[in-house]
DRENBAKOL-855375 format. One record per residue (C-alpha): residue number from 1; chain; x, y negated, z negated. Coordinates in steps of 0.001 Angstrom, whole numbers, m for minus. Layout:
+------+-------+---------+---------+---------+
: resi : chain :      xx :      yy :      zz :
+------+-------+---------+---------+---------+
:  NUM :     A :       X :       Y :       Z :
...
+------+-------+---------+---------+---------+
***
This chain:
+------+-------+---------+---------+---------+
: resi : chain :      xx :      yy :      zz :
+------+-------+---------+---------+---------+
:    1 :     A :    2864 :  m17690 :  m15264 :
:    2 :     A :     672 :  m14444 :  m15810 :
:    3 :     A :    2372 :  m10878 :  m13361 :
:    4 :     A :    1145 :   m8376 :  m12031 :
:    5 :     A :    3023 :   m5507 :  m10540 :
:    6 :     A :    1642 :   m3172 :   m9161 :
:    7 :     A :    3162 :     m29 :   m6573 :
:    8 :     A :    1697 :    1674 :   m3950 :
:    9 :     A :    2098 :    5057 :   m3821 :
:   10 :     A :    1263 :    7976 :   m1792 :
:   11 :     A :    2694 :   11476 :   m1534 :
:   12 :     A :    2355 :   12141 :    2545 :
:   13 :     A :    2985 :   10348 :    5659 :
:   14 :     A :     324 :    8786 :    7509 :
:   15 :     A :   m2190 :    8021 :    4304 :
:   16 :     A :   m1563 :    4880 :    5104 :
:   17 :     A :     266 :    3129 :    2163 :
:   18 :     A :    2363 :     372 :    3931 :
:   19 :     A :   m1021 :    m166 :    5311 :
:   20 :     A :   m2850 :    m865 :    2207 :
:   21 :     A :    m157 :   m2775 :     825 :
:   22 :     A :    m153 :   m5039 :    3956 :
:   23 :     A :   m3650 :   m5544 :    3549 :
:   24 :     A :   m4454 :   m5621 :     326 :
:   25 :     A :   m1719 :   m8416 :    m442 :
:   26 :     A :   m3592 :  m10524 :    2307 :
:   27 :     A :   m6878 :  m10001 :     636 :
:   28 :     A :   m5348 :  m10890 :   m2959 :
:   29 :     A :   m4055 :  m13998 :   m1224 :
:   30 :     A :   m7390 :  m14758 :     168 :
:   31 :     A :   m8278 :  m14683 :   m3267 :
:   32 :     A :   m6096 :  m17344 :   m4254 :
:   33 :     A :   m2587 :  m15232 :   m5554 :
:   34 :     A :     877 :  m15767 :   m5366 :
:   35 :     A :    2083 :  m12321 :   m3453 :
:   36 :     A :    4878 :  m11224 :   m2566 :
:   37 :     A :    5459 :   m7292 :    m673 :
:   38 :     A :    8558 :   m5292 :   m1503 :
:   39 :     A :    9576 :   m3013 :    1330 :
:   40 :     A :   10405 :    m427 :   m1970 :
:   41 :     A :   10702 :    2215 :    1208 :
:   42 :     A :   14149 :    2424 :    1674 :
:   43 :     A :   15111 :    4694 :    4587 :
:   44 :     A :   11428 :    3795 :    6479 :
:   45 :     A :   11309 :     615 :    6210 :
:   46 :     A :    8656 :    m903 :    7847 :
:   47 :     A :    6565 :   m4130 :    6479 :
:   48 :     A :    8873 :   m6743 :    8213 :
:   49 :     A :    7838 :   m4920 :   11582 :
:   50 :     A :    3956 :   m4507 :   11031 :
:   51 :     A :    3832 :   m8629 :    9927 :
:   52 :     A :    6100 :  m10192 :   12892 :
:   53 :     A :    8746 :  m11024 :   10871 :
:   54 :     A :   12714 :  m10276 :   11805 :
:   55 :     A :   14933 :  m11288 :    8392 :
:   56 :     A :   18228 :  m11565 :    8495 :
:   57 :     A :   18867 :  m10376 :    4678 :
:   58 :     A :   16350 :   m7401 :    3186 :
:   59 :     A :   16433 :   m6038 :     691 :
:   60 :     A :   19188 :   m3964 :    1547 :
:   61 :     A :   21485 :   m6207 :    1620 :
:   62 :     A :   20051 :   m7362 :   m2182 :
:   63 :     A :   20601 :   m4337 :   m3817 :
:   64 :     A :   23751 :   m4399 :   m2000 :
:   65 :     A :   24860 :   m7548 :   m3741 :
:   66 :     A :   25530 :   m9331 :    m267 :
:   67 :     A :   22271 :  m10923 :     m33 :
:   68 :     A :   20568 :  m12951 :   m3066 :
:   69 :     A :   16777 :  m12306 :   m3263 :
:   70 :     A :   16040 :  m16191 :   m2387 :
:   71 :     A :   17813 :  m15942 :     758 :
:   72 :     A :   15363 :  m12618 :    1859 :
:   73 :     A :   12054 :  m14047 :    1314 :
:   74 :     A :   10021 :  m14161 :    4164 :
:   75 :     A :    7056 :  m15945 :    4626 :
:   76 :     A :    4656 :  m14169 :    6906 :
:   77 :     A :    2005 :  m16208 :    8195 :
:   78 :     A :    m567 :  m13636 :    7118 :
:   79 :     A :     666 :  m16073 :    3859 :
:   80 :     A :    2367 :  m13429 :    1775 :
:   81 :     A :    5586 :  m13138 :    1482 :
:   82 :     A :    7257 :   m9989 :    2547 :
:   83 :     A :   11131 :   m8575 :     737 :
:   84 :     A :   11805 :   m6612 :    3848 :
:   85 :     A :   14263 :   m3905 :    4859 :
:   86 :     A :   16657 :   m2585 :    6998 :
:   87 :     A :   15486 :       0 :    9355 :
:   88 :     A :   19279 :    1722 :   10383 :
:   89 :     A :   20075 :    4607 :    8157 :
:   90 :     A :   23959 :    3300 :    7250 :
:   91 :     A :   21861 :     528 :    5086 :
:   92 :     A :   19977 :    3378 :    3459 :
:   93 :     A :   23400 :    5107 :    2825 :
:   94 :     A :   24181 :    1832 :    1046 :
:   95 :     A :   21798 :    1531 :   m1151 :
:   96 :     A :   21112 :    1752 :   m5101 :
:   97 :     A :   17584 :    2663 :   m6221 :
:   98 :     A :   17559 :    1591 :   m9214 :
:   99 :     A :   18793 :   m1858 :   m8865 :
:  100 :     A :   15376 :   m1980 :   m7653 :
:  101 :     A :   14412 :   m2492 :  m10946 :
:  102 :     A :   16118 :   m5880 :  m10994 :
:  103 :     A :   14624 :   m7411 :   m8385 :
:  104 :     A :   11303 :   m6661 :   m9689 :
:  105 :     A :   12289 :   m8721 :  m12907 :
:  106 :     A :   13355 :  m11426 :  m10668 :
:  107 :     A :   10062 :  m11431 :   m8652 :
:  108 :     A :    7907 :  m11623 :  m11757 :
:  109 :     A :    8898 :  m14752 :  m12270 :
:  110 :     A :    8226 :  m15698 :   m9550 :
:  111 :     A :    5145 :  m14156 :   m8232 :
:  112 :     A :    1642 :  m13886 :   m9074 :
:  113 :     A :    1772 :  m10417 :   m7616 :
:  114 :     A :    4336 :   m8526 :   m6573 :
:  115 :     A :    3009 :   m4856 :   m4469 :
:  116 :     A :    5740 :   m2881 :   m3744 :
:  117 :     A :    5188 :    m509 :    m431 :
:  118 :     A :    7487 :    3024 :   m1075 :
:  119 :     A :    8514 :    6324 :    1111 :
:  120 :     A :    6525 :    9032 :    1507 :
:  121 :     A :    7632 :   11940 :    m754 :
:  122 :     A :    8655 :   12137 :   m4049 :
:  123 :     A :   12258 :   10014 :   m4089 :
:  124 :     A :   15036 :    7806 :   m6320 :
:  125 :     A :   13119 :    4763 :   m5063 :
:  126 :     A :    9369 :    5973 :   m5828 :
:  127 :     A :   10416 :    6763 :   m8941 :
:  128 :     A :   12512 :    3827 :   m9803 :
:  129 :     A :    8981 :    1355 :   m8140 :
:  130 :     A :    6325 :    2860 :  m10265 :
:  131 :     A :    8551 :    2613 :  m13269 :
:  132 :     A :    9322 :    m545 :  m13409 :
:  133 :     A :    5292 :   m1101 :  m12390 :
:  134 :     A :    2337 :   m2123 :  m14448 :
:  135 :     A :    m252 :     167 :  m12321 :
:  136 :     A :     372 :    2051 :   m9744 :
:  137 :     A :   m1939 :    3098 :   m7305 :
:  138 :     A :   m2325 :    5801 :   m5421 :
:  139 :     A :   m3191 :    6403 :   m1239 :
:  140 :     A :   m4814 :    9432 :     163 :
:  141 :     A :   m6873 :   10966 :    3070 :
:  142 :     A :   m9746 :   12627 :    2133 :
:  143 :     A :   m8177 :   16154 :    2771 :
:  144 :     A :   m6840 :   19228 :     549 :
:  145 :     A :   m3109 :   18349 :    1579 :
:  146 :     A :   m3549 :   14948 :     792 :
:  147 :     A :   m5193 :   15585 :   m2828 :
:  148 :     A :   m2583 :   18337 :   m3491 :
:  149 :     A :     185 :   15875 :   m3143 :
:  150 :     A :   m1316 :   13150 :   m4134 :
:  151 :     A :   m1744 :   15236 :   m7258 :
:  152 :     A :    2462 :   15398 :   m7501 :
:  153 :     A :    2411 :   12071 :   m7192 :
:  154 :     A :     823 :   11421 :  m10270 :
:  155 :     A :    2182 :   13538 :  m12176 :
:  156 :     A :    5810 :   12234 :  m11026 :
:  157 :     A :    4209 :    8955 :  m12277 :
:  158 :     A :    3236 :   10241 :  m15526 :
:  159 :     A :    6651 :   11074 :  m16312 :
:  160 :     A :    8468 :    7166 :  m15781 :
:  161 :     A :    5285 :    6431 :  m17960 :
:  162 :     A :    3716 :    5109 :  m15094 :
:  163 :     A :       3 :    3915 :  m14638 :
:  164 :     A :   m2680 :    5011 :  m12715 :
:  165 :     A :   m4716 :    3069 :  m11733 :
:  166 :     A :   m6869 :    5115 :   m8921 :
:  167 :     A :   m7004 :    5541 :   m5964 :
:  168 :     A :   m7494 :    4237 :   m2342 :
:  169 :     A :   m9030 :    7207 :     302 :
:  170 :     A :   m8441 :    5626 :    3855 :
:  171 :     A :   m9462 :    7136 :    7104 :
:  172 :     A :  m12522 :    7848 :    5717 :
:  173 :     A :  m15982 :    9320 :    8046 :
:  174 :     A :  m18548 :   10186 :    5163 :
:  175 :     A :  m18427 :    8480 :    2268 :
:  176 :     A :  m19669 :   11470 :     282 :
:  177 :     A :  m16454 :   12760 :     677 :
:  178 :     A :  m15113 :   10070 :   m2421 :
:  179 :     A :  m17111 :   11821 :   m4913 :
:  180 :     A :  m15264 :   15263 :   m4548 :
:  181 :     A :  m11807 :   13948 :   m4195 :
:  182 :     A :  m12621 :   11826 :   m7539 :
:  183 :     A :  m13569 :   15157 :   m9258 :
:  184 :     A :  m10136 :   17255 :   m7629 :
:  185 :     A :   m7861 :   14580 :   m8758 :
:  186 :     A :   m8938 :   13476 :  m11653 :
:  187 :     A :   m8397 :    9246 :  m11185 :
:  188 :     A :  m10816 :    6763 :  m10282 :
:  189 :     A :  m12031 :    6611 :   m6337 :
:  190 :     A :  m11322 :    2526 :   m6175 :
:  191 :     A :  m12195 :    2320 :   m2465 :
:  192 :     A :  m12845 :    4166 :     545 :
:  193 :     A :  m11847 :    2696 :    3906 :
:  194 :     A :  m13608 :    3924 :    6805 :
:  195 :     A :  m11998 :    5570 :    9848 :
:  196 :     A :  m11844 :    3255 :   12771 :
:  197 :     A :  m10202 :    4353 :   15712 :
:  198 :     A :   m9040 :     781 :   17313 :
:  199 :     A :   m6619 :     506 :   14971 :
:  200 :     A :   m4506 :    3596 :   15421 :
:  201 :     A :   m2416 :    1843 :   17758 :
:  202 :     A :   m1718 :   m1829 :   16751 :
:  203 :     A :    1179 :   m2901 :   15412 :
:  204 :     A :    1061 :   m6012 :   14170 :
:  205 :     A :   m1495 :   m7783 :   12065 :
:  206 :     A :   m4583 :   m8823 :   13896 :
:  207 :     A :   m7125 :  m11534 :   14603 :
:  208 :     A :   m9803 :  m12526 :   11690 :
:  209 :     A :  m12469 :   m9669 :   12268 :
:  210 :     A :  m14252 :   m9998 :    8726 :
:  211 :     A :  m17565 :   m7310 :   10369 :
:  212 :     A :  m14592 :   m4537 :    9832 :
:  213 :     A :  m15693 :   m1922 :    7373 :
:  214 :     A :  m11882 :   m1599 :    6325 :
:  215 :     A :  m11237 :   m5350 :    6670 :
:  216 :     A :  m14184 :   m5885 :    4355 :
:  217 :     A :  m12719 :   m2458 :    2305 :
:  218 :     A :   m9714 :   m4173 :    1954 :
:  219 :     A :  m11124 :   m7396 :     245 :
:  220 :     A :  m13447 :   m6241 :   m1436 :
:  221 :     A :  m10008 :   m4158 :   m3180 :
:  222 :     A :   m8549 :   m7112 :   m3667 :
:  223 :     A :  m11175 :   m8927 :   m5577 :
:  224 :     A :  m11661 :   m5595 :   m7568 :
:  225 :     A :   m8095 :   m5210 :   m8778 :
:  226 :     A :   m7671 :   m8620 :  m10421 :
:  227 :     A :  m10092 :   m7585 :  m13321 :
:  228 :     A :   m7423 :   m5139 :  m14238 :
:  229 :     A :   m4700 :   m7178 :  m12794 :
:  230 :     A :   m5535 :  m10034 :  m15317 :
:  231 :     A :   m8291 :   m9358 :  m17178 :
:  232 :     A :   m7713 :   m5982 :  m18425 :
:  233 :     A :  m10516 :   m3711 :  m17477 :
:  234 :     A :  m10729 :    m519 :  m17230 :
:  235 :     A :  m10017 :     422 :  m13723 :
:  236 :     A :  m12445 :    3530 :  m14044 :
:  237 :     A :  m15210 :     411 :  m14967 :
:  238 :     A :  m14288 :   m1437 :  m11518 :
:  239 :     A :  m16935 :   m1237 :   m8891 :
:  240 :     A :  m15458 :     391 :   m5766 :
:  241 :     A :  m14805 :    m987 :   m2544 :
:  242 :     A :  m17595 :     905 :    m958 :
:  243 :     A :  m20729 :    1156 :    1390 :
:  244 :     A :  m22869 :    3754 :    3388 :
:  245 :     A :  m23670 :    1538 :    5221 :
:  246 :     A :  m19639 :    1186 :    6755 :
:  247 :     A :  m20443 :    5246 :    7719 :
:  248 :     A :  m23214 :    4294 :    9904 :
:  249 :     A :  m21003 :    3661 :   13052 :
:  250 :     A :  m19933 :    5790 :   15818 :
:  251 :     A :  m16570 :    5202 :   15340 :
:  252 :     A :  m17052 :    6726 :   12004 :
:  253 :     A :  m18309 :    9447 :   13178 :
:  254 :     A :  m15677 :   10149 :   15458 :
:  255 :     A :  m14686 :   13636 :   15864 :
:  256 :     A :  m11839 :   14134 :   13674 :
:  257 :     A :  m10277 :   16663 :   15887 :
:  258 :     A :   m8881 :   14268 :   17779 :
:  259 :     A :   m8539 :   11927 :   14951 :
:  260 :     A :   m6996 :   13497 :   12636 :
:  261 :     A :   m3871 :   15014 :   14611 :
:  262 :     A :   m1132 :   13407 :   13314 :
:  263 :     A :   m2461 :   13942 :    9050 :
:  264 :     A :      m4 :   16636 :    9297 :
:  265 :     A :    3157 :   14755 :   10225 :
:  266 :     A :    4902 :   13894 :    7392 :
:  267 :     A :    6873 :   11123 :    9073 :
:  268 :     A :    6510 :    7416 :    7374 :
:  269 :     A :    2209 :    6994 :    7931 :
:  270 :     A :    2853 :    2944 :    8821 :
:  271 :     A :    4377 :    2751 :   11953 :
:  272 :     A :    1425 :    3837 :   13655 :
:  273 :     A :     m65 :     952 :   11619 :
:  274 :     A :   m3019 :     633 :   10657 :
:  275 :     A :   m2734 :   m3580 :   10062 :
:  276 :     A :   m6338 :   m5111 :    9706 :
:  277 :     A :   m6582 :   m8823 :   10919 :
:  278 :     A :   m6838 :  m10995 :    7158 :
:  279 :     A :   m6364 :  m14333 :    8743 :
:  280 :     A :   m8678 :  m17449 :    7941 :
+------+-------+---------+---------+---------+
***
């Protein structure tokens, strides 16, 4: 069985890594792929929480050999499996992130797509997750600070011989932001997720909302990425998940000073929960 490991990385808290990992996973599942999302944000794990699952065993247990991988895998209502993490500081102190590579080798034999959610910043577990990946998807907001942080992550990926597929821009209000960001970072923009203030306080996956521009963006991104995952397509040749019509809404044009009040927050981005409804 062909498999692909994609690590979702971003240098800054608040950019939407976990949101992207989950919703990209759901989109790929709906395209017919067996998908697992691994919570490799070992210090601030929250994939399980956002998907509404309470694991008896976690990736931390697997990393410390107190549980086998099979016991820690959890199915979700969204159709994807997750290897969730333990949110306690004690669990983080006990793990060896290097063992993530062994976990990934096992999961390759079971799933067609393995998505690795990572932590903000340059930590050991992020380095390991990028090193074992077939491709790395950067996530950033269209700001100068996020671009600078994304450059650092790209440089780190180069050090571990990682392959950058491109970047997904989140919380975008103007389609033109994508072009400027691509030029600044030097990698293709594969998708643009419009800002939607109604998602700001959501903590779990919602019901179906196919009309949401953000949902459409993740669906298009998932379909497009499979060409890079399994057909050998050059990411720079992929059609980006962007439609200028998505930015005509009042939500996309909301006051940026109010919406970006948390953009400087270096805490885990996705605890704020921009997780979209993508169930069928």
